[in-house]
ZAMARGU-4260 file (C-alpha; in steps of 0.2 Angstrom, whole numbers, plus 5000, padded with zeros to 4 digits):
<rodrens>
0) 5107/4944/4951 | 5111/4947/4969 | 5109/4965/4975 | 5125/4972/4981 | 5127/4976/5000
5) 5123/4994/5004 | 5127/4998/5023 | 5119/5012/5032 | 5120/5019/5050 | 5107/5011/5061
10) 5091/5019/5067 | 5091/5029/5083 | 5095/5020/5099 | 5080/5016/5110 | 5075/5031/5120
15) 5062/5036/5133 | 5057/5051/5122 | 5044/5047/5109 | 5044/5065/5101 | 5043/5066/5082
20) 5059/5063/5072 | 5069/5078/5066 | 5069/5085/5048 | 5087/5079/5046 | 5082/5061/5050
25) 5069/5061/5036 | 5081/5069/5024 | 5094/5056/5027 | 5081/5042/5025 | 5075/5050/5009
30) 5093/5050/5002 | 5094/5032/5007 | 5078/5027/4998 | 5084/5036/4982 | 5101/5027/4983
35) 5092/5010/4984 | 5080/5015/4970 | 5092/5009/4955 | 5094/4992/4963 | 5075/4990/4966
40) 5073/4995/4947 | 5086/4983/4941 | 5078/4969/4951 | 5060/4973/4945 | 5059/4959/4932
45) 5066/4946/4944 | 5055/4951/4958 | 5040/4948/4946 | 5047/4931/4941 | 5050/4926/4959
50) 5033/4933/4964 | 5040/4941/4980 | 5052/4954/4985 | 5069/4945/4988 | 5077/4943/5005
55) 5092/4953/5000 | 5083/4968/4994 | 5073/4967/5010 | 5089/4967/5020 | 5095/4982/5011
60) 5079/4991/5015 | 5081/4986/5033 | 5100/4992/5034 | 5094/5008/5027 | 5082/5010/5042
65) 5067/5013/5030 | 5056/5000/5038 | 5057/5010/5055 | 5050/5026/5047 | 5034/5026/5057
70) 5039/5014/5071 | 5038/5020/5089 | 5054/5029/5094 | 5054/5019/5110 | 5058/5004/5100
75) 5071/5011/5089 | 5060/5019/5076 | 5060/5037/5069 | 5042/5040/5072 | 5040/5051/5056
80) 5023/5057/5049 | 5014/5045/5038 | 5016/5058/5024 | 5035/5056/5026 | 5033/5037/5024
85) 5022/5040/5008 | 5037/5050/5001 | 5049/5037/5005 | 5039/5023/4997 | 5036/5034/4982
90) 5055/5034/4979 | 5057/5016/4981 | 5042/5011/4971 | 5046/5021/4955 | 5056/5007/4947
95) 5046/4992/4955 | 5028/4994/4960 | 5029/4977/4969 | 5044/4982/4980 | 5036/4999/4983
100) 5020/4991/4988 | 5028/4979/5000 | 5040/4991/5008 | 5026/5004/5011 | 5013/4992/5018
105) 5026/4983/5029 | 5032/5000/5036 | 5014/5005/5038 | 5011/4989/5048 | 5024/4996/5061
110) 5012/5011/5063 | 4997/5000/5066 | 5008/4989/5078 | 5011/5006/5087 | 4992/5006/5091
115) 4992/4989/5099 | 4995/4987/5118 | 5013/4990/5124 | 5016/4971/5128 | 5012/4966/5110
120) 5024/4979/5104 | 5037/4972/5116 | 5034/4955/5110 | 5037/4960/5092 | 5052/4972/5094
125) 5059/4969/5112 | 5072/4957/5106 | 5074/4963/5088 | 5069/4981/5082 | 5070/4975/5064
130) 5056/4963/5065 | 5044/4965/5050 | 5025/4963/5050 | 5013/4958/5036 | 4994/4960/5038
135) 4978/4953/5031 | 4964/4967/5034 | 4948/4957/5029 | 4942/4948/5045 | 4940/4931/5037
140) 4947/4921/5051 | 4937/4915/5066 | 4942/4915/5085 | 4933/4911/5101 | 4937/4919/5118
145) 4945/4908/5131 | 4954/4912/5147 | 4968/4924/5144 | 4965/4927/5126 | 4958/4918/5110
150) 4959/4902/5100 | 4960/4906/5082 | 4960/4897/5065 | 4955/4900/5047 | 4962/4906/5030
155) 4966/4924/5025 | 4971/4931/5008 | 4982/4945/5001 | 4996/4944/5015 | 5008/4956/5005
160) 5026/4953/5009 | 5022/4938/5021 | 5038/4929/5015 | 5049/4942/5023 | 5038/4945/5038
165) 5042/4939/5056 | 5024/4942/5063 | 5007/4943/5055 | 4992/4954/5060 | 4976/4944/5055
170) 4959/4951/5053 | 4947/4940/5063 | 4929/4939/5069 | 4929/4935/5087 | 4915/4926/5095
175) 4912/4934/5112 | 4897/4923/5116 | 4880/4928/5124 | 4872/4931/5108 | 4883/4946/5103
180) 4888/4948/5085 | 4906/4943/5081 | 4918/4957/5085 | 4931/4961/5071 | 4949/4962/5078
185) 4967/4961/5073 | 4975/4946/5081 | 4994/4946/5081 | 5004/4930/5078 | 5022/4924/5075
190) 5024/4918/5057 | 5029/4902/5063 | 5011/4899/5070 | 5004/4900/5052 | 5006/4892/5035
195) 5009/4901/5019 | 5000/4895/5004 | 5010/4898/4988 | 4996/4903/4977 | 5001/4921/4971
200) 5000/4920/4952 | 4993/4937/4946 | 4993/4948/4931 | 4998/4964/4942 | 5007/4967/4958
205) 5015/4950/4954 | 5030/4952/4964 | 5021/4957/4981 | 5020/4939/4986 | 5002/4942/4993
210) 4999/4924/4997 | 4986/4916/5008 | 4989/4912/5026 | 4981/4897/5035 | 4980/4891/5053
215) 4973/4873/5052 | 4972/4869/5070 | 4967/4882/5083 | 4981/4893/5090 | 4981/4902/5106
220) 4983/4921/5105 | 4985/4930/5122 | 4973/4945/5124 | 4987/4958/5124 | 4991/4953/5106
225) 4974/4960/5100 | 4967/4976/5094 | 4948/4980/5089 | 4944/4987/5072 | 4932/4999/5081
230) 4946/5006/5092 | 4958/5008/5077 | 4945/5017/5067 | 4939/5028/5081 | 4955/5035/5087
235) 4954/5024/5103 | 4968/5012/5100 | 4977/5006/5116 | 4994/5010/5110 | 4990/5028/5109
240) 4990/5028/5128 | 5009/5024/5128 | 5014/5031/5111 | 5006/5048/5114 | 5011/5057/5098
245) 4996/5061/5086 | 5003/5048/5074 | 4995/5034/5084 | 4978/5042/5085 | 4976/5044/5066
250) 4961/5033/5061 | 4967/5017/5053 | 4956/5020/5037 | 4962/5038/5036 | 4981/5033/5036
255) 4982/5016/5028 | 4973/5018/5011 | 4984/5032/5005 | 4999/5020/5007 | 4989/5008/4996
260) 4986/5022/4983 | 5004/5028/4983 | 5011/5014/4973 | 5000/5018/4959 | 5007/5036/4958
265) 5025/5030/4960 | 5022/5017/4946 | 5015/5031/4935 | 5030/5042/4938 | 5042/5028/4933
270) 5032/5024/4918 | 5032/5042/4912 | 5051/5043/4915 | 5054/5027/4905 | 5043/5033/4891
275) 5052/5049/4889 | 5069/5041/4890 | 5067/5025/4880 | 5052/5027/4869 | 5048/5045/4864
280) 5063/5047/4852 | 5061/5030/4844 | 5056/5032/4825 | 5040/5024/4819 | 5041/5010/4806
285) 5030/5002/4792 | 5014/5010/4784 | 5009/5020/4799 | 5004/5038/4794 | 5019/5048/4798
290) 5031/5033/4797 | 5049/5038/4800 | 5044/5052/4813 | 5048/5050/4831 | 5034/5045/4843
295) 5037/5061/4852 | 5031/5071/4837 | 5013/5065/4837 | 5000/5076/4846 | 4991/5062/4854
300) 5007/5056/4862 | 5011/5073/4868 | 4994/5074/4876 | 4996/5057/4884 | 5012/5062/4892
305) 5004/5079/4898 | 4989/5070/4906 | 5000/5058/4915 | 5011/5072/4922 | 4995/5081/4928
310) 4989/5065/4936 | 5005/5062/4945 | 5004/5080/4952 | 4986/5080/4956 | 4986/5063/4965
315) 5002/5067/4975 | 4994/5083/4981 | 4978/5074/4986 | 4987/5061/4996 | 4999/5074/5004
320) 4984/5085/5009 | 4974/5072/5016 | 4988/5063/5026 | 4994/5080/5033 | 4976/5085/5038
325) 4973/5068/5047 | 4990/5070/5056 | 4986/5088/5061 | 4969/5084/5068 | 4975/5069/5077
330) 4990/5078/5085 | 4977/5091/5091 | 4967/5077/5099 | 4952/5081/5088 | 4939/5067/5084
335) 4939/5067/5065 | 4921/5067/5059 | 4912/5054/5049 | 4911/5067/5035 | 4929/5071/5035
340) 4934/5053/5035 | 4923/5049/5020 | 4931/5064/5011 | 4948/5057/5015 | 4942/5040/5007
345) 4936/5049/4992 | 4954/5056/4989 | 4962/5040/4992 | 4952/5031/4978 | 4952/5046/4966
350) 4970/5047/4966 | 4971/5029/4960 | 4957/5033/4947 | 4968/5047/4940 | 4983/5035/4938
355) 4973/5022/4930 | 4966/5034/4917 | 4983/5041/4914 | 4993/5025/4912 | 4979/5018/4900
360) 4982/5033/4889 | 5001/5031/4890 | 5000/5013/4886 | 4989/5016/4871 | 5004/5026/4863
365) 5019/5016/4868 | 5019/5006/4852 | 5022/4987/4848 | 5036/4986/4860 | 5024/4989/4874
370) 5018/4971/4873 | 5035/4963/4879 | 5035/4958/4897 | 5052/4966/4900 | 5044/4983/4896
375) 5043/4994/4911 | 5028/5004/4905 | 5018/4988/4902 | 5022/4982/4919 | 5017/4999/4927
380) 5000/4997/4917 | 4997/4980/4924 | 5002/4985/4942 | 4992/5002/4942 | 4976/4993/4936
385) 4979/4979/4949 | 4981/4993/4963 | 4964/4999/4957 | 4956/4982/4961 | 4960/4984/4980
390) 4943/4987/4988 | 4950/5001/4999 | 4955/5012/4984 | 4943/5005/4971 | 4933/5020/4964
395) 4917/5011/4961 | 4917/5004/4979 | 4922/5021/4987 | 4913/5033/4976 | 4895/5026/4981
400) 4899/5029/4999 | 4904/5047/4996 | 4888/5050/4985 | 4877/5042/4999 | 4884/5053/5012
405) 4883/5069/5002 | 4865/5065/4997 | 4860/5063/5015 | 4859/5044/5014 | 4867/5032/5026
410) 4885/5029/5020 | 4888/5010/5017 | 4907/5007/5016 | 4923/5007/5026 | 4929/5024/5033
</rodrens>
């Protein structure tokens, strides 16, 4: 089914000012996100079958200006806070985790793009402020330095929303020669320079289209289309010199992982709402003890709903608190300490852990209808557990780093 057209006013005109967007602009975007949520929910099954977010849903999100939430204002964006983007993605993702995931990450990639050199930003948005980006964080590609830039080739995985992207930011190990260790960097390329491998067949987040990207023969990337991981992590990104708001000084791993965790919280919110609306009042059948009673009358069901509601509340508060603190410290030009960054990472992963525990409990009480693929609670169960497998928000991966730091050991992990 084709999503009906929903037209919105465009994002702000390009301006010299790069001050933060007004509260009224965010309120308008929030209303637009809520208006699109029913369409996103209606398309959830089809999105999963297609293994990608459709071009027409992507167009609706563009028309709503939602992808420009944290895009620099000088390129027609709203330059909102990351917490505002989290709230927008939460609204979009309640009915379809895959769409919420793709929207939130592609919009967040505009924030990352704002940390690249100005010429790279002009390459992407100079002719079309609606250009979208996909990214592969892990530096699995390889490049060598040449005059004026790099020659890159390789294969990358998990390029979420790549089918709808115009540009790709690819994590790459750059050989700088002279016996120095390879330097992890993002290199920015037009999608036309890359090949998408249609290999996304998964049990969860099936509609994200997080396919592999391949560059078979070396491609030249000019030096201005690069950003070092160390600079993005250490609040020294070149784009912060031109986009002077605190937004573009937030360490990458203090700002991006909350937007990986957020789809799990949104999915849990949608699952609880569907459970209450469509499952709780259904009468039990067969020889089950208490047969004929509604599902809502059982104590263990009531407890599962209560735990899920508490998990949603706690997870949102954690992500909200950490994003706001990272924003406040960066706006004040404070160098965020290792201890604080690791504490942020703890919150990102623990929010997902709460959602996993809660959705597992909810799925345990959904009954036999929960095994059908068209059941939204079942889909959320798969999606939330899939989110938890992402290394950046996986509790087993992140918690050891937190414990090491607190116990006086060298922390081993990403922060």
